[in-house]
C-alpha positions, 0 to 999 in steps of 0.5 A: 447775262450782265457781268458783275461790277467786280468782274468788269473792274478786274478785267479793266485793271488786270489787263493793264498790270499783267506782265509776261513770265519773263518780266516777272523773272527779270523784274529789275531788267525790264523797265517801261519808258515814261512814254509807255507808262503814260500810254498805259495810264491813258488807256486804263483811265479811258476804259475806266471812264467809259465804265464809270459813266454806266454806273449808277450814283449809288454804286460809285463808292462801292466801285472805289472801295473795290479798287482800293482792295484790289491795290492792296491785294497786289504784291508788286511795288511797281503795280501798286505805284501804277494803280495809285497813279491811275487814281491820282490821274482820275482825280486830276481829270475830275473823273473821281471826287477827291473825297473818295480817294484822298485827303487833299480837297476834302473838307475839314470836317471829313478830315477831323472825322478821319483823325478821330477814327485813326486815333481811336483805332491806334488806341486798340493796338497792344503794347507789343506787336509783331514786326510783320505789321510794323510797316502798316502801323507806320503808315497809320502814323504817317496819315496822322502826321500828314493831317497834323502838318500845318503846311498841308492845311487839311485841318485847323490846328485847334480842331486837331488839338481838341480831338487829341486832348479829348483822347489824351487829357492832361497827365495821360501819355499818348500811344507809343506809336504816336509818341513824340508826334503828339507830344510835340504837337501839344507842346506847340500850343503851350504858348497859346495856353499861357496867353489865354491864362493869367501868369502865376494865377495859382500864387495870386490872392484877391483883395477881400472887402465888404463890397462883394465885388469879384473879378471873374479871375477868382471864380471856382468850379463849386464841384471841383474847386478848380479854375474854370478853363475854356477850351482844350488847350494844354494849360499849366498843370497847377491850373487843374488842381483844386484851389483849396488854399485860395478858398481858405485865404478868402474864408480867413478874411473879414467880410468874405461871405459875399465873395465866397458866395460869388466865387462858388456861385452859391446862394448868399444865404448859404454862409450866415456865420462869423469867420473865426478860425473854427468856422473856417475849418468847418467850412473847409471840411464841409467843402472838402466833404462835398468835393470828395462826395461828388468825385466818389459818390459810391462811398456814401451809398448804402 
């Protein structure tokens, strides 16, 4: 009768990590020499290599998952360290692919998916937790910190900031577990955001004339009246505000019909009136009405 995969793996690894009762009683007094440790590693890896070669391709991932669960079931730090050394040696000798057991050597798409999964999982952690699980939470933080480390070269930093900004947009605080780790990483992109935006943009005003020419710097999103910002960079907060003051200024100028249409991407037949102060206020009221209607449509539903 063929033995199950779990039984055979358990036989391989438990034979290596098992200890005598006297060793358990005097754990701090019995120490293996480096030569003994390496001999045990080679012996364990040899037995595992032989069994790994008999497994079908579709069972490889299940096998590695069992090993990880077996490691997490151990209570001895020495055993855990030894088993992790076995996995590390298996990767170094090309027995196991890096993608299955570690971040190093994994393509950036896999790391990005892992970062997103960890961030989403951390979001479910409540504000107050038991001290018994603090070490597990710190382990999750260390994984995020390792991924965000630019020197580790696991993931392009721009991809990381994109995932972070999707989860924590401007003005929203990150989870307490990540705290300064996320805020410092986001702040490191603020100089880049300033390079990609116009300094003092919200304080600048255009020259309005009857040519209808307009620079892209003055274009606004017609639904929010905000500047269209590209990318997920941490731009200055005032760039995320509706630019009603800019629109009012343009409306108050003579020959501004063409420019208003270009700024908001409207049909040129939309604005067909003179620009007295009364008309300016009416236009602003109408634009504000559209803005609030688009953001809170339920207010106008029957």
